[in-house]
C-alpha positions in Angstrom: 60.1 -10.8 -4.9 58.4 -9.2 -1.8 54.9 -9.3 -0.5 52.8 -7.5 1.9 50.7 -8.4 4.6 47.1 -9.7 3.0 48.7 -10.8 -0.2 47.7 -13.9 -1.8 50.8 -16.5 -2.4 51.1 -19.7 -3.7 53.6 -22.3 -1.7 54.7 -24.9 -4.4 52.8 -28.2 -3.7 51.1 -26.8 -0.9 48.6 -24.2 -2.6 47.4 -20.7 -1.6 48.1 -18.8 1.2 47.7 -15.3 2.6 50.3 -13.3 4.3 48.9 -12.8 7.8 52.0 -10.7 8.9 55.7 -10.1 8.6 57.5 -11.1 11.9 61.1 -11.4 13.0 62.3 -14.7 14.7 65.7 -15.9 16.4 66.2 -19.2 15.7 69.3 -21.1 16.9 70.9 -17.8 17.4 70.0 -16.6 14.0 67.7 -13.5 13.6 65.9 -13.1 10.3 62.4 -12.2 9.1 59.5 -14.6 8.0 56.5 -14.4 6.0 53.6 -15.8 8.3 51.3 -17.7 5.8 48.0 -18.9 6.7 47.1 -21.8 4.1 43.6 -21.5 2.7 43.2 -25.3 1.9 43.9 -26.7 5.5 44.0 -23.7 7.7 47.5 -24.4 8.8 50.5 -21.8 9.2 53.6 -21.6 7.5 56.6 -19.5 7.9 58.9 -18.7 5.0 62.4 -16.9 5.8 62.2 -14.1 3.6 65.7 -14.7 2.2 64.4 -18.1 0.8 61.5 -16.7 -1.2 63.0 -17.4 -4.5 64.5 -20.9 -3.4 61.2 -22.2 -2.5 58.9 -20.7 -5.3 56.9 -18.5 -3.5 54.8 -16.3 -5.9 51.7 -14.6 -6.3 48.5 -16.0 -7.3 47.4 -15.9 -11.0 45.5 -12.9 -12.1 42.0 -12.7 -13.8 43.1 -12.5 -17.1 44.9 -15.4 -16.9 42.3 -17.7 -16.0 41.0 -17.7 -19.6 44.2 -19.1 -20.6 44.3 -21.8 -18.2 40.9 -23.0 -18.9 42.1 -23.0 -22.4 45.3 -25.2 -21.6 43.2 -27.7 -19.7 40.9 -28.3 -22.9 43.4 -28.1 -25.3 44.2 -31.7 -25.8 48.0 -31.6 -25.6 49.1 -34.3 -23.2 52.7 -36.0 -22.7 52.0 -39.6 -22.3 55.3 -41.1 -21.0 55.1 -44.9 -20.9 57.7 -45.3 -18.2 56.7 -44.9 -14.9 59.8 -43.8 -13.6 60.6 -40.9 -15.8 56.7 -39.7 -15.8 56.8 -39.5 -12.0 59.9 -37.6 -12.2 58.8 -35.0 -14.9 55.4 -34.8 -13.2 57.2 -34.5 -9.5 59.4 -31.7 -11.1 56.3 -29.5 -12.2 54.5 -30.0 -9.0 57.5 -28.4 -7.5 57.9 -25.6 -9.8 55.5 -23.4 -8.5 53.9 -22.9 -11.7 49.7 -23.4 -12.0 50.6 -24.2 -15.6 53.0 -27.0 -15.1 50.2 -28.0 -12.6 47.8 -28.0 -15.1 50.1 -30.5 -17.2 50.1 -32.7 -14.4 46.4 -32.7 -14.0 45.8 -33.6 -17.7 48.8 -36.3 -18.0 47.6 -38.1 -14.8 43.7 -37.6 -15.8 44.5 -39.1 -19.4 46.5 -42.1 -18.1 43.7 -42.6 -15.2 41.2 -43.6 -18.0 43.4 -46.4 -19.3 45.0 -47.7 -16.5 44.9 -47.9 -12.6 47.2 -45.4 -11.1 49.8 -46.1 -8.3 49.3 -44.8 -5.1 51.7 -42.0 -5.3 50.4 -41.0 -8.8 47.0 -41.1 -7.7 47.8 -38.8 -4.8 49.6 -36.4 -7.1 46.4 -36.2 -9.6 44.2 -35.6 -6.4 46.9 -33.0 -5.2 47.1 -31.3 -8.6 43.3 -30.9 -9.2 42.9 -29.4 -5.6 45.8 -27.1 -6.3 43.9 -25.9 -9.5 40.8 -25.6 -8.3 41.6 -23.9 -4.9 43.5 -21.4 -6.9 41.2 -20.3 -9.5 38.2 -20.5 -6.8 40.3 -17.8 -5.0 41.3 -15.5 -7.7 37.6 -15.4 -9.3 35.9 -15.6 -5.8 33.6 -18.2 -6.9 32.7 -21.4 -5.0 35.1 -24.7 -5.3 32.1 -27.0 -6.4 31.6 -24.6 -9.3 35.2 -24.1 -10.6 35.5 -28.2 -10.1 32.7 -28.5 -12.7 34.2 -25.9 -15.2 37.7 -28.1 -14.6 36.3 -31.5 -15.3 34.3 -30.1 -18.1 37.5 -28.6 -19.8 39.4 -31.9 -18.8 36.6 -34.0 -20.5 37.0 -32.0 -23.9 40.7 -32.2 -23.7 40.5 -36.3 -23.2 38.0 -36.6 -26.0 40.6 -34.5 -28.2 43.3 -36.7 -27.3 41.8 -39.7 -27.9 40.5 -38.8 -31.4 44.3 -37.5 -32.3 45.5 -41.2 -30.6 42.8 -42.9 -33.2 43.9 -40.6 -36.2 47.6 -41.5 -35.7 47.0 -45.3 -35.4 44.6 -45.2 -38.5 47.6 -43.3 -40.3 50.1 -45.9 -39.3 47.8 -49.1 -40.0 47.4 -47.2 -43.4 51.2 -46.9 -44.1 51.7 -50.3 -42.8 49.0 -51.7 -45.2 50.5 -49.5 -48.5 53.8 -50.9 -47.5 52.5 -54.7 -47.6 51.3 -53.9 -50.8 54.5 -52.7 -52.3 56.3 -55.6 -51.0 53.8 -58.2 -52.5 54.3 -56.5 -55.6 57.9 -56.6 -55.6 57.8 -60.2 -54.5 55.6 -60.9 -57.6 57.6 -59.0 -60.1 60.8 -60.7 -58.8 59.4 -63.9 -59.4 58.4 -63.1 -62.9 61.6 -61.9 -63.9 63.5 -65.0 -62.4 60.9 -67.3 -64.2 61.5 -65.5 -67.6 65.1 -65.6 -67.1 65.1 -69.0 -66.7 62.8 -69.9 -69.4 65.0 -67.7 -72.2 68.1 -70.2 -72.4 65.6 -73.1 -72.7 63.9 -71.6 -75.8 67.3 -70.5 -77.4 68.7 -74.4 -77.1 65.4 -75.6 -78.4 65.8 -73.4 -81.4 69.5 -74.2 -82.0 68.5 -77.9 -81.8 65.5 -77.3 -84.3 67.9 -75.6 -86.6 70.8 -78.4 -86.3 68.1 -80.9 -87.5 
């Protein structure tokens, strides 16, 4: 993948940058070309070797047509709820490094949902803030809207997502309780039936002996 001066690109986990120029530098005796990126969010500069574009995950910003899809994903209620901190942090870190805005949206949803029920660790809180910044800054740059306006839309989409997820969790708990209640009812009925059968079985020999004694007399 190649870029030209003025292209808007995404540097994974750093955000949106603009290709200011393409230059050649000699470092430690090796001469190679670099994309000189001006990072929009921090106004810092980053040099990316032309040969390392794919390995670092440098990509073009999403298109206007993808923005609607991104908002739909933000509000769809599909959230991965890992209970294990170590596994959850690794999965989310891998998604943040992938360079895909869709992966970053997943991280944003997952950590936003988790933050509603518990205090996030410092590292997860920082990741949550970072994922939200990356989503807002890229959408804002692509559609030409102010960051505050985009943030409002993102927050509304997240609210719908969390509401849908909470309803799904509540339905799952209710269904589990119903199954447990039915299982308990069946178990109780089985115990009662077994007890009655045992009582009847014990009563029959006594009744037969009584009848025999009666006939003998």
